[in-house]
C-alpha positions as CSV (number, residue, x, y, z in Angstrom):
1,X,-21.2,-32.1,-162.4
2,X,-20.3,-33.3,-165.8
3,X,-21.0,-30.6,-168.4
4,X,-20.9,-32.8,-171.4
5,X,-23.1,-35.9,-171.9
6,X,-22.2,-39.1,-173.6
7,X,-24.0,-39.9,-176.8
8,X,-26.6,-42.7,-176.3
9,X,-27.6,-43.5,-179.9
10,X,-26.7,-46.6,-181.9
11,X,-23.1,-47.4,-182.4
12,X,-21.2,-46.4,-185.6
13,X,-20.3,-49.5,-187.7
14,X,-17.1,-51.0,-186.5
15,X,-16.5,-48.6,-183.6
16,X,-17.4,-48.2,-180.0
17,X,-18.7,-44.7,-180.5
18,X,-22.4,-44.0,-180.3
19,X,-24.3,-41.5,-182.4
20,X,-25.8,-38.5,-180.7
21,X,-29.5,-38.1,-180.6
22,X,-31.8,-35.1,-180.1
23,X,-32.1,-36.0,-176.4
24,X,-28.3,-35.9,-176.2
25,X,-28.3,-32.4,-177.7
26,X,-31.0,-31.2,-175.4
27,X,-29.3,-32.7,-172.4
28,X,-26.1,-30.8,-173.4
29,X,-28.1,-27.6,-173.6
30,X,-29.7,-28.3,-170.2
31,X,-26.2,-28.9,-168.6
32,X,-24.8,-25.7,-170.1
33,X,-27.8,-23.7,-168.8
34,X,-27.7,-25.4,-165.4
35,X,-24.0,-24.5,-165.1
36,X,-24.7,-20.9,-166.2
37,X,-27.5,-20.7,-163.6
38,X,-25.0,-21.8,-160.8
39,X,-22.4,-19.3,-162.0
40,X,-25.0,-16.5,-162.1
41,X,-26.3,-17.4,-158.7
42,X,-22.8,-17.3,-157.2
43,X,-22.0,-14.0,-159.0
44,X,-25.3,-12.4,-157.7
45,X,-24.6,-13.6,-154.2
46,X,-21.1,-12.1,-154.3
47,X,-22.6,-8.9,-155.7
48,X,-25.0,-8.7,-152.9
49,X,-22.2,-9.2,-150.3
50,X,-20.2,-6.5,-152.1
51,X,-23.2,-4.1,-152.0
52,X,-23.6,-4.8,-148.2
53,X,-19.9,-4.1,-147.7
54,X,-20.3,-0.8,-149.5
55,X,-23.2,0.1,-147.3
56,X,-21.4,-0.8,-144.1
57,X,-18.3,1.2,-144.9
58,X,-20.2,4.2,-146.3
59,X,-20.4,5.8,-142.9
60,X,-22.5,8.8,-143.3
61,X,-22.0,9.3,-147.0
62,X,-25.4,9.3,-148.7
63,X,-23.8,8.8,-152.1
64,X,-22.1,5.6,-151.0
65,X,-25.2,4.4,-149.3
66,X,-27.2,4.9,-152.4
67,X,-24.5,3.1,-154.5
68,X,-24.6,0.1,-152.1
69,X,-28.4,-0.1,-152.3
70,X,-28.2,0.1,-156.1
71,X,-25.7,-2.7,-156.2
72,X,-27.9,-5.0,-154.1
73,X,-31.0,-4.0,-156.1
74,X,-29.3,-4.9,-159.4
75,X,-28.2,-8.3,-158.1
76,X,-31.7,-9.1,-156.9
77,X,-33.2,-8.0,-160.3
78,X,-30.6,-10.3,-162.0
79,X,-31.7,-13.3,-159.9
80,X,-35.4,-12.5,-160.6
81,X,-34.7,-12.3,-164.4
82,X,-32.8,-15.7,-164.3
83,X,-35.7,-17.4,-162.4
84,X,-38.3,-15.8,-164.7
85,X,-36.5,-17.1,-167.8
86,X,-36.5,-20.6,-166.4
87,X,-40.1,-20.3,-165.5
88,X,-41.1,-19.0,-168.9
89,X,-39.3,-21.8,-170.8
90,X,-40.9,-24.5,-168.6
91,X,-44.3,-22.9,-168.8
92,X,-44.2,-22.6,-172.6
93,X,-43.4,-26.3,-172.9
94,X,-46.2,-27.1,-170.5
95,X,-48.7,-25.0,-172.4
96,X,-48.0,-26.6,-175.7
97,X,-48.5,-30.0,-174.1
98,X,-45.0,-31.4,-173.7
99,X,-45.4,-33.8,-170.7
100,X,-41.7,-34.1,-169.8
101,X,-38.8,-31.8,-169.1
102,X,-37.6,-29.8,-172.1
103,X,-34.2,-31.3,-172.0
104,X,-35.6,-34.8,-172.6
105,X,-37.6,-34.3,-175.7
106,X,-37.1,-37.8,-177.2
107,X,-39.8,-40.3,-176.2
108,X,-42.1,-37.6,-174.8
109,X,-45.8,-37.3,-175.4
110,X,-46.7,-34.2,-177.3
């Protein structure tokens, strides 16, 4: 996955470099958020595995069992918060009438 996007606007006079447009900026924001979502998902998965490990090795210690359950609960809450944030952003754009993804604002019908 390429985090940075190439600018797609008109060329600067006398060069081969393109100007960046609003769509390029929103695409960069989308790429950064997409990357952060992957990192958070991997982190939450590792946290769940760690919580399960704590539960498995807790033996009969109720304190460690409770700690393992809390770790898993926090990881699941984190995943729910991330998914809810994505859903809220997309829903808000849908409610105001934007008919395309929020990261492609240029050329959309408002």
